[in-house]
NUVOBA-313779 format. One record per residue (C-alpha): residue number from 1; x, y, z; residue in three letters. Coordinates in steps of 0.001 Angstrom, whole numbers, plus 524288, in hexadecimal, padded with zeros to 5 digits. Example, Ala and Ser with C-alpha at 12.3 -4.5 7.8 and 13.67 -1.06 7.14 Angstrom:
2
PT   i    px    py    pz  aa
PT   1 8300C 7EE6C 81E78 ALA
PT   2 83566 7FBDC 81BE4 SER
END
This chain:
438
PT   i    px    py    pz  aa
PT   1 D9BCE 9433E C24C9 MET
PT   2 D9E50 9506D C1C9E ASP
PT   3 D9E74 94C67 C0F64 ARG
PT   4 DA162 95893 C0496 GLN
PT   5 D98D5 94EC6 BFB79 ARG
PT   6 D8B90 94701 BFA86 PRO
PT   7 D8C1A 9398D BF883 ASP
PT   8 D8AB4 935FF BE837 THR
PT   9 D7DA6 93004 BE6CD THR
PT  10 D76C8 92A1E BDDDE GLY
PT  11 D6B2D 93400 BDEA5 ASN
PT  12 D7454 93F38 BDADB ASP
PT  13 D788C 9373D BCE1A VAL
PT  14 D6A24 93496 BCADE LEU
PT  15 D6646 9430C BCDD0 LEU
PT  16 D713B 94857 BC7F9 TYR
PT  17 D6DB0 93EC4 BBAC3 LEU
PT  18 D5EA9 942F3 BBC21 ARG
PT  19 D61FF 9503C BBB43 SER
PT  20 D693D 94EC5 BB04B ILE
PT  21 D607D 948BE BA856 TYR
PT  22 D543C 951DA BAC19 SER
PT  23 D5B14 95DDC BA8B8 LEU
PT  24 D61B4 957DD B9AD3 LEU
PT  25 D543D 951AC B96CE ARG
PT  26 D4AD6 95DE6 B9C51 SER
PT  27 D5380 96A96 B99DB SER
PT  28 D5912 96B41 B8D7A GLY
PT  29 D66DA 970A9 B8C3F GLU
PT  30 D6B53 96F3F B9B82 VAL
PT  31 D756D 97706 BA2D2 ARG
PT  32 D7FA4 96E8B BA92A VAL
PT  33 D7FCC 978B2 BB2AC ARG
PT  34 D721B 972C9 BB811 SER
PT  35 D77D7 9646B BB901 LEU
PT  36 D835F 9688B BC0EA GLU
PT  37 D7C58 969D4 BCE95 GLU
PT  38 D772E 95A79 BCC48 ALA
PT  39 D8617 9580E BC84E HIS
PT  40 D8AD7 95E5D BD473 LEU
PT  41 D8214 9579C BDC1B PHE
PT  42 D83CB 94971 BD683 SER
PT  43 D91A1 946E7 BDCCF ASP
PT  44 D95F2 940BF BD254 SER
PT  45 DA375 93849 BD4A1 SER
PT  46 DAAE5 93DF2 BC738 LEU
PT  47 DA9C0 94C85 BCC20 HIS
PT  48 DAA50 94B7F BDA30 LEU
PT  49 DAD74 95AB8 BDAE8 GLY
PT  50 DA0EB 95F0D BD557 ALA
PT  51 D9C34 96883 BE083 ARG
PT  52 DAB7C 96C15 BE4C4 SER
PT  53 DAD56 979C4 BE1EE PRO
PT  54 DBB8C 97639 BDCEC GLU
PT  55 DBB75 96F2D BCD04 PRO
PT  56 DBC0E 96090 BCE66 ASP
PT  57 DC4B1 95F80 BC17C LEU
PT  58 DC373 95002 BC21F GLY
PT  59 DB60B 951A9 BBF19 ALA
PT  60 DB97E 95E13 BB588 PHE
PT  61 DC34A 95368 BAE82 GLY
PT  62 DBA20 94A68 BAD8E TYR
PT  63 DADC3 951AD BA5F0 ALA
PT  64 DB7EA 95AF3 B9E8B ALA
PT  65 DBBEE 94C1D B9918 ALA
PT  66 DAFCE 946D1 B9573 ARG
PT  67 DAB8A 95198 B8DF2 LEU
PT  68 DB3CC 9571B B81DA PRO
PT  69 DBECE 9620C B824A PRO
PT  70 DB6B1 96B1D B7B01 SER
PT  71 DAD71 96AB4 B84EE MET
PT  72 DAEF8 977DE B8A4F PRO
PT  73 DAB27 97C35 B7DD8 ASP
PT  74 D9BDB 977FF B7EBA ASN
PT  75 D9099 97DF9 B84AB GLU
PT  76 D8776 973B9 B8308 ARG
PT  77 D87FF 963BF B84A6 VAL
PT  78 D7D25 95BD6 B7D60 VAL
PT  79 D7A79 94E5D B7EE4 LEU
PT  80 D734E 94629 B746C GLY
PT  81 D728B 937F0 B6E69 GLN
PT  82 D74C5 93BC7 B5FD2 SER
PT  83 D788A 94464 B574A ARG
PT  84 D6A7B 944A8 B50D1 GLU
PT  85 D651B 949D7 B5FA7 LEU
PT  86 D6E2E 953DE B601D PHE
PT  87 D690A 95661 B525E ALA
PT  88 D5BE3 956F2 B57B5 GLN
PT  89 D5E8F 9613B B61E8 HIS
PT  90 D647E 96B43 B58E2 GLY
PT  91 D7349 967CD B5DCE VAL
PT  92 D7B51 9683E B515A ASP
PT  93 D85BA 95FE8 B5255 LEU
PT  94 D885C 9623A B42D0 GLU
PT  95 D9A85 96289 B41DF ASP
PT  96 D98D2 960DE B5284 ALA
PT  97 DA6D6 95E21 B564D ARG
PT  98 DA74B 9508C B5BDE SER
PT  99 DAFD1 95222 B69DF VAL
PT 100 DB2AB 948C4 B72CC LYS
PT 101 DB6C7 94614 B8269 SER
PT 102 DC2CE 940DA B88C6 LYS
PT 103 DBA23 93889 B92D8 GLY
PT 104 DAEFF 9357F B8D3D ARG
PT 105 DAAEF 92E9C B7FD3 ARG
PT 106 D9FA9 9372D B7B3C ARG
PT 107 D9B92 93B5D B6DE3 ARG
PT 108 D9BB6 94C01 B6D90 MET
PT 109 D9B32 95374 B64DC LEU
PT 110 D9B27 9639C B64BE GLU
PT 111 D9934 97050 B603E LYS
PT 112 D9488 97C6F B6302 ASN
PT 113 D9761 97C96 B7102 GLY
PT 114 D8EC2 9705F B70AC VAL
PT 115 D9257 96346 B7602 LEU
PT 116 D8B5F 95882 B7111 ALA
PT 117 D8B8A 94B5D B7766 MET
PT 118 D8798 93EAD B73F4 PHE
PT 119 D80A9 935F6 B7CA4 ILE
PT 120 D7DD5 92760 B7D53 ALA
PT 121 D777E 9254A B896B SER
PT 122 D7108 92CCA B94F5 GLU
PT 123 D7F46 92987 B9BD2 SER
PT 124 D84CF 93251 B938F ASP
PT 125 D7C02 93C52 B985D ILE
PT 126 D7D51 937E9 BA6C4 ASP
PT 127 D8D5D 93A67 BA451 ASP
PT 128 D8E3A 94830 B9A6F VAL
PT 129 D8766 94EE0 BA42A VAL
PT 130 D8EB1 94CD7 BB194 PRO
PT 131 D9A7D 94EB1 BAA32 ILE
PT 132 D9628 95D12 BA1D2 LEU
PT 133 D9082 96088 BB19B ALA
PT 134 D9FB1 95CC4 BB7DA ALA
PT 135 DA591 963A6 BAD18 TYR
PT 136 D9E15 96FA6 BAE8C GLN
PT 137 D9DA4 96FA0 BBE7F ILE
PT 138 DAE92 9714C BBC76 GLU
PT 139 DAED7 97A54 BB12C TRP
PT 140 DA7C1 982AF BB97B ASN
PT 141 DB039 98142 BC5BF LYS
PT 142 DBC3E 98180 BBD35 MET
PT 143 DB727 98E6F BB693 HIS
PT 144 DB612 9969A BC1EB GLU
PT 145 DC2A3 99351 BC738 LEU
PT 146 DC942 9951D BBADC LEU
PT 147 DC248 9A098 BB476 ARG
PT 148 DC86C 9ABB3 BBB6B ASP
PT 149 DD656 9A1F4 BBCB3 ALA
PT 150 DE08A 9A9DF BB5D5 ALA
PT 151 DE8B6 99D5C BB3AB ILE
PT 152 DEE24 994EC BA6AC ASP
PT 153 DE498 98A01 BA696 LEU
PT 154 DEF17 98207 BA1D2 SER
PT 155 DF7D0 982A7 BAF19 ASP
PT 156 DF00C 97757 BB604 ASP
PT 157 DF6E5 97D79 BC39B ALA
PT 158 DEF9D 9899A BC223 ALA
PT 159 DE381 9840C BBC96 VAL
PT 160 DE1FF 97B8A BC9C6 ALA
PT 161 DE47F 98559 BD210 GLN
PT 162 DD896 98C4A BCB3F ALA
PT 163 DD019 98285 BCDB3 LEU
PT 164 DD625 97EA5 BD9FF GLY
PT 165 DD9D0 96FEA BD5F7 VAL
PT 166 DE4ED 968ED BD71C GLU
PT 167 DEF19 96941 BCB5C ASP
PT 168 DECA1 95AF1 BCA5A ASP
PT 169 DDFA1 95C70 BC648 ALA
PT 170 DE1B6 964CD BBBB8 ILE
PT 171 DEC1B 95BE4 BB7B1 THR
PT 172 DE175 94F96 BB840 HIS
PT 173 DD811 958F8 BB028 LEU
PT 174 DE2DB 95BE9 BA6D6 ARG
PT 175 DE787 94E84 BA52E ASN
PT 176 DD8EE 94C83 BA2C6 GLY
PT 177 DD4D7 95719 B97D4 LEU
PT 178 DE2CE 95AA5 B9265 GLY
PT 179 DE44F 963AC B8A9D ALA
PT 180 DD524 965B9 B8A39 ASP
PT 181 DD78F 96C00 B9835 LEU
PT 182 DDD98 978E4 B973E ASP
PT 183 DD14D 97E4D B8BFF PRO
PT 184 DC6AB 977BA B951E LEU
PT 185 DCE25 98067 BA04D LEU
PT 186 DCD48 98C2E B98C5 ALA
PT 187 DBE5E 98974 B964E ALA
PT 188 DBCB1 988B7 BA338 ILE
PT 189 DC26E 99555 BA7B5 GLN
PT 190 DBB23 99D8D B9D3E ALA
PT 191 DAC68 99940 B9FE0 ARG
PT 192 DA46C 99217 BA884 SER
PT 193 D9CB3 9846E BA382 SER
PT 194 D8D7E 9849B BA030 ASP
PT 195 D8B5F 978B2 B9877 LEU
PT 196 D7CFE 9760A B9425 ARG
PT 197 D7AB1 9662C B90F0 LEU
PT 198 D6EA0 960D8 B8719 ILE
PT 199 D6A45 954ED B876B LEU
PT 200 D627E 9508F B7B2D LEU
PT 201 D558F 94A15 B7B55 ALA
PT 202 D59A7 93BDB B7C73 GLY
PT 203 D54F9 92DE9 B7C4E SER
PT 204 D57DE 92032 B7E69 PHE
PT 205 D540C 91D6C B70CD SER
PT 206 D5ED1 9267D B6CB7 LEU
PT 207 D68AA 91F47 B7608 TYR
PT 208 D654E 91508 B6E84 GLN
PT 209 D65F0 91A5F B5F60 ARG
PT 210 D757E 91E8B B642D ALA
PT 211 D768C 91024 B68D0 ALA
PT 212 D71AF 90B4B B5C60 GLN
PT 213 D7AEF 915D8 B54E2 ARG
PT 214 D86B4 90E4E B5B2F TRP
PT 215 D8314 90203 B58ED TRP
PT 216 D7EB9 90557 B4BBA GLY
PT 217 D8E60 90882 B49AD ALA
PT 218 D92DB 8FBE1 B4D7C ILE
PT 219 D8811 8F20B B49E4 GLU
PT 220 D8EA4 8F2A8 B3B11 PRO
PT 221 D9CF7 8EDC6 B40AF ILE
PT 222 D96C4 8E344 B4AED TYR
PT 223 D8DDA 8DF34 B3FC7 ALA
PT 224 D9112 8E018 B3265 PRO
PT 225 D853A 8DE78 B296C LYS
PT 226 D8C53 8D2B9 B2386 ALA
PT 227 D8A5B 8CC20 B2FFB GLN
PT 228 D7E19 8C490 B32F8 VAL
PT 229 D7E3F 8C10D B41DE SER
PT 230 D8125 8CAF3 B4C27 ARG
PT 231 D8D22 8C85E B53C2 ARG
PT 232 D8EB7 8C413 B62AC PRO
PT 233 D945A 8CF70 B6AC5 VAL
PT 234 D9CA9 8D3B2 B73D8 TYR
PT 235 D9942 8DF91 B7B01 PHE
PT 236 DA1DB 8E901 B7FE3 VAL
PT 237 DA317 8F59F B86A0 SER
PT 238 DB167 8FAD4 B88F5 SER
PT 239 DB9DD 90239 B80D3 ASN
PT 240 DBF10 902D6 B7260 THR
PT 241 DCC65 8FFFA B7520 HIS
PT 242 DCC72 8F4C4 B7E25 ALA
PT 243 DC803 8EA2B B73CB PHE
PT 244 DD1FB 8EFB0 B6919 PRO
PT 245 DDC46 8F0A4 B72FD ASN
PT 246 DD8D2 8E08C B7720 LEU
PT 247 DD483 8DB43 B6A9A PHE
PT 248 DDBEB 8E341 B5DF0 GLY
PT 249 DE815 8E44F B645C GLY
PT 250 DEDD0 8EEB8 B5B75 TYR
PT 251 DF6B5 8F493 B667E ALA
PT 252 DFBC5 8E79F B6A06 LEU
PT 253 DFE66 8E573 B5A5F ARG
PT 254 E03E9 8F365 B59A2 HIS
PT 255 E0BC4 8F344 B63B7 ARG
PT 256 E1826 8F8AC B5F88 GLU
PT 257 E11AB 90618 B5AB8 GLU
PT 258 E06F6 9072D B675F VAL
PT 259 E14E2 90695 B714C VAL
PT 260 E1E30 90F68 B6815 ALA
PT 261 E1280 91AB2 B682B ALA
PT 262 E10B2 917E8 B77D9 ALA
PT 263 E1EEE 9191B B79DC ARG
PT 264 E1F63 926BD B72B1 GLU
PT 265 E1253 92A7B B76BC ASN
PT 266 E1251 9248B B853C ASN
PT 267 E02E5 926E6 B859E PRO
PT 268 DFF59 926CB B92BE GLY
PT 269 E0C68 9249A B991C GLY
PT 270 E0B3F 91687 B94CE VAL
PT 271 E192F 913E9 B8EE5 TRP
PT 272 E1EA6 90EF3 B9AC1 PRO
PT 273 E14D7 906CA B9D3B ASP
PT 274 E13C9 90254 B8F2C LEU
PT 275 E2403 9002A B8DBA GLU
PT 276 E2502 8F6EF B9AE8 ARG
PT 277 E1918 8EFA6 B960A ALA
PT 278 E1F2C 8EDF4 B891A LEU
PT 279 E2CCB 8E8D9 B8F38 ALA
PT 280 E24F8 8DFE7 B96F4 GLU
PT 281 E1B52 8DC28 B8CE8 ASN
PT 282 E115D 8DD1E B9909 SER
PT 283 E0271 8DAF9 B997B SER
PT 284 E0199 8E7F3 B9917 ASP
PT 285 E063B 8EC5C B8C2F LEU
PT 286 DF878 8E8FF B83B4 PRO
PT 287 DF217 8F3B0 B8BEB ASN
PT 288 DFD50 8FE53 B8B8B LEU
PT 289 DFDE3 8FB7F B7C2B LEU
PT 290 DEF5D 8FD9B B7B08 HIS
PT 291 DEE7E 90A16 B8379 PHE
PT 292 DFA2A 90E4D B79C2 CYS
PT 293 DF20C 90CC4 B6CC0 VAL
PT 294 DEAA6 9194F B6EA9 ARG
PT 295 DF75C 9203A B705F ASN
PT 296 DFB53 9186A B6464 TYR
PT 297 DEDF9 91BEB B5B51 LEU
PT 298 DF0C5 92A0A B6144 GLY
PT 299 DFA89 92DB2 B5AC9 ARG
PT 300 DF43A 92973 B4BC9 ASP
PT 301 DE809 92929 B482E PRO
PT 302 DE8FB 9219F B3EE6 GLN
PT 303 DEC83 91618 B4885 ARG
PT 304 DDFE3 915DC B4D29 ARG
PT 305 DDB6A 9113A B40CF ALA
PT 306 DE5D7 907AA B3F7C ALA
PT 307 DE0AB 90216 B4D9A VAL
PT 308 DD13E 90280 B4A67 GLN
PT 309 DD628 8F9A3 B3C24 ALA
PT 310 DDD34 8F0DB B4598 TRP
PT 311 DD1FC 8EE39 B4DB6 ASP
PT 312 DC71D 8EDD0 B43C9 ALA
PT 313 DD1F8 8E254 B3D9A ASN
PT 314 DD1E6 8DD26 B4BBC CYS
PT 315 DC3FA 8DD53 B4C30 GLY
PT 316 DBEC4 8E761 B53D1 LEU
PT 317 DB825 8F391 B4D4B ARG
PT 318 DB4EF 8FF59 B5453 THR
PT 319 DAB3C 908F6 B5241 VAL
PT 320 DADBF 91511 B58C4 LEU
PT 321 DA0A5 91F92 B5C18 ASP
PT 322 D9658 91619 B56B1 PRO
PT 323 D8A9E 91D45 B52B5 GLY
PT 324 D8FAD 92869 B58FA HIS
PT 325 D9052 923AE B650A VAL
PT 326 D9D87 9240F B6D2E GLU
PT 327 D9DF4 916FE B70EE VAL
PT 328 DA7D3 90E8C B6818 SER
PT 329 DA5BC 900B4 B6327 ALA
PT 330 DAE10 8F62F B6049 GLN
PT 331 DA836 8EA22 B5A4F VAL
PT 332 DB3E3 8DD02 B5B3D ILE
PT 333 DB195 8D257 B5284 GLU
PT 334 DB841 8C925 B5A5D LEU
PT 335 DB9C0 8BF35 B4F46 SER
PT 336 DC2D5 8C820 B4A0C ARG
PT 337 DCC33 8CAF0 B5572 LEU
PT 338 DD9A5 8C7DF B520F ASP
PT 339 DE086 8BEA5 B5ED4 PRO
PT 340 DEC6C 8C309 B5A10 ASP
PT 341 DE8FA 8D151 B5CD4 CYS
PT 342 DE2ED 8CFF6 B6AD9 LEU
PT 343 DE9A7 8D42F B76F8 ASP
PT 344 DF115 8C98F B7D83 PRO
PT 345 DE8EF 8CA75 B8A06 ARG
PT 346 DDCE1 8C57E B825A ILE
PT 347 DE1EA 8BB4F B7ABA LYS
PT 348 DDA2A 8B0C5 B823E VAL
PT 349 DDB4B 8A3BC B7E5F PRO
PT 350 DD0A4 8A01C B72B6 GLY
PT 351 DD13F 8AF07 B6E52 VAL
PT 352 DD3C4 8A9BE B602E GLU
PT 353 DC568 8A2FA B608F ARG
PT 354 DC01E 8B0F0 B5F77 LEU
PT 355 DC1CB 8B0B6 B506F VAL
PT 356 DB5E1 8A6E3 B51E1 ASP
PT 357 DAD05 8B1E3 B5829 SER
PT 358 DA175 8B926 B52B6 ASP
PT 359 D9FC3 8C2CA B5D10 ALA
PT 360 DA379 8D0C4 B5F4F VAL
PT 361 DA89D 8D926 B68BB VAL
PT 362 DA18C 8E7AF B6A26 ILE
PT 363 DAA43 8EE8C B71C4 ASN
PT 364 DA21E 8FD19 B7561 ILE
PT 365 DA9F7 90974 B7ACA ASP
PT 366 DA30C 90957 B89F1 TYR
PT 367 D98CD 912EC B88C9 PRO
PT 368 D9334 918F8 B9158 LEU
PT 369 D862E 915C2 B9C85 GLY
PT 370 D7A16 9150F B946B MET
PT 371 D816C 915B6 B86FD ALA
PT 372 D86A6 9065B B89FD ALA
PT 373 D7911 901FE B8B00 TYR
PT 374 D731C 90878 B7E84 HIS
PT 375 D7F60 9027C B76F4 LEU
PT 376 D7DDD 8F486 B7C84 LEU
PT 377 D7025 8F470 B7940 SER
PT 378 D7100 8F839 B6C6D ARG
PT 379 D7D35 8EEA9 B6A72 LEU
PT 380 D76B4 8E31D B712F GLY
PT 381 D6D5E 8E469 B65E2 GLN
PT 382 D75E7 8E6BD B5A50 GLY
PT 383 D7F32 8D96A B5DC5 VAL
PT 384 D7A6F 8CACC B5DB9 GLY
PT 385 D7E11 8C4B2 B69E0 GLU
PT 386 D83F0 8CCA2 B755B LEU
PT 387 D8D3A 8C36D B7C26 ARG
PT 388 D939C 8CCB6 B8687 GLY
PT 389 D930F 8D9DD B8BAB VAL
PT 390 D9ED3 8DF96 B90C6 TYR
PT 391 DA28B 8EBCB B9818 VAL
PT 392 DAF71 8EF46 B9AD3 MET
PT 393 DAC49 8F8D9 BA2EA GLY
PT 394 DB36F 90306 BAF3A LYS
PT 395 DB1E2 90CC7 BB7BC ALA
PT 396 DBA16 9177D BBB99 ALA
PT 397 DBC08 919A2 BCBD1 THR
PT 398 DBDD3 92706 BD401 LEU
PT 399 DC62B 92004 BDDC9 ASN
PT 400 DD1A6 919C2 BDA7A GLY
PT 401 DDDB2 91B60 BD365 ARG
PT 402 DDE7C 91EFD BC4B0 VAL
PT 403 DDD0B 910F4 BBBF8 GLY
PT 404 DD379 90CAB BC7D4 ASP
PT 405 DC7EF 905F4 BC172 VAL
PT 406 DBC60 902D8 BC7A1 MET
PT 407 DB4C4 8F595 BC333 ILE
PT 408 DA804 8F7EA BC7CC SER
PT 409 D9F5C 8EC6C BCDA4 LYS
PT 410 D90FF 8F363 BCE9E VAL
PT 411 D8B7E 8FC30 BC2E9 VAL
PT 412 D7EF7 905BF BC480 GLN
PT 413 D77F3 90938 BB813 ASP
PT 414 D7440 916F5 BBAD8 GLU
PT 415 D68BF 916A9 BB039 HIS
PT 416 D6339 909BF BB74C SER
PT 417 D668E 90A23 BC270 LEU
PT 418 D6B87 8FB28 BC256 ASN
PT 419 D7837 8F74E BC9A2 SER
PT 420 D7EE2 8EBEC BC3F4 TYR
PT 421 D8AB4 8E2C0 BCA3E MET
PT 422 D94E2 8E1DF BC145 LEU
PT 423 D9DD3 8D497 BC25F ARG
PT 424 DAA8B 8D982 BBA2E ASN
PT 425 DB3E9 8D3D9 BB499 ALA
PT 426 DBE71 8D697 BBDF5 SER
PT 427 DBE69 8DD76 BCB4F GLU
PT 428 DCA7E 8E156 BD288 ALA
PT 429 DCC47 8DC80 BE228 GLU
PT 430 DCBE7 8E60A BECF8 VAL
PT 431 DD9DC 8EB21 BEE2D GLY
PT 432 DE025 8E32F BE2AA ARG
PT 433 DE4DD 8EA61 BD803 ASP
PT 434 DE0F2 8E1A0 BCB76 ILE
PT 435 DE8EA 8EB46 BC278 THR
PT 436 DF630 8E606 BC673 GLY
PT 437 DFC28 8EFFE BC781 PHE
PT 438 E0333 8F46A BD41A GLU
END
């Protein structure tokens, strides 16, 4: 059988990673261009069109969404673990501008054409470099096609024709990048990309030091000085809105205001479903109200402070970016939860006995890769009895419909090369739709 591209193998990926680390650790400033060949032949499932002369706008959109919108203004990307490390290597971050991306939580500062990215583990390097390589490869493909094209870059059909792609490819790109797309296309048309990358000399101890800063910002809330003993902890890695939604009850207690904002704004086209759920008082109603809270908060900055005060009164304290590490945390005192504010679906028999518990839930906004190891290790040293570790995880699947979720039964740790068999709390039977939707 004649195949256009060879099978992806673990050796390809390992070779790519070895190339990345060999260059970054021995060469000082590295041109991203020097990593492109290894990237091309790694056959990434997220960059299937890497070796094709036609632009792969899916891969470009994925990469661009994980870099700041101002990425075209930067010529160098510097990876480091702390401000002190940047300063030691002469990277001036005084008065640098904080920037964010749509698709990745990572602390980034920008100044004079330099983008400083803070990394919490080697997994961050594994993530950043392929993103930069894919971004530059596709940028330069598009530059060759657009540089002499006399077209209106805001005309999606004209851009699609110039790039030799279907119109809906530009539509998907615009949906992902929004208003950032037009200036991005203008920059692509104007010049080619030749990014430089620098990895500052880091160490395992510096990753641990970052974890210590992170825990140092959380510890005073978990263990105030007035407390003699360390309370038992249930550790959860999920996100920072699930527990407030279920435990705090703000959306349910402020239902009329949230519904009024949704009726006016219709965020994500949700109003017809919400209107139906209200009329039928269906089981979907709490989820839809929780979804609409973000829209409600976004209409008035003062509301966010009101929600945080409400949550704190219910025993939920959130620490944003503790120790300048972009992994927010929540400390939830079980004894302070108000049973009347709990989501109806978790009001199990005996829930009122939580008032007698001295235990705490510490929930962290799931970190990437090895950062999870460093943070959990430090937390384990600082708390009392660790009664449970719960990881709420999912994996997007490239094969299937939008909204499909793949629940993994086997996970391979790329650092230790160990494989782990999982017994999941829920699983889908073959051919059965467990969502309940037709």
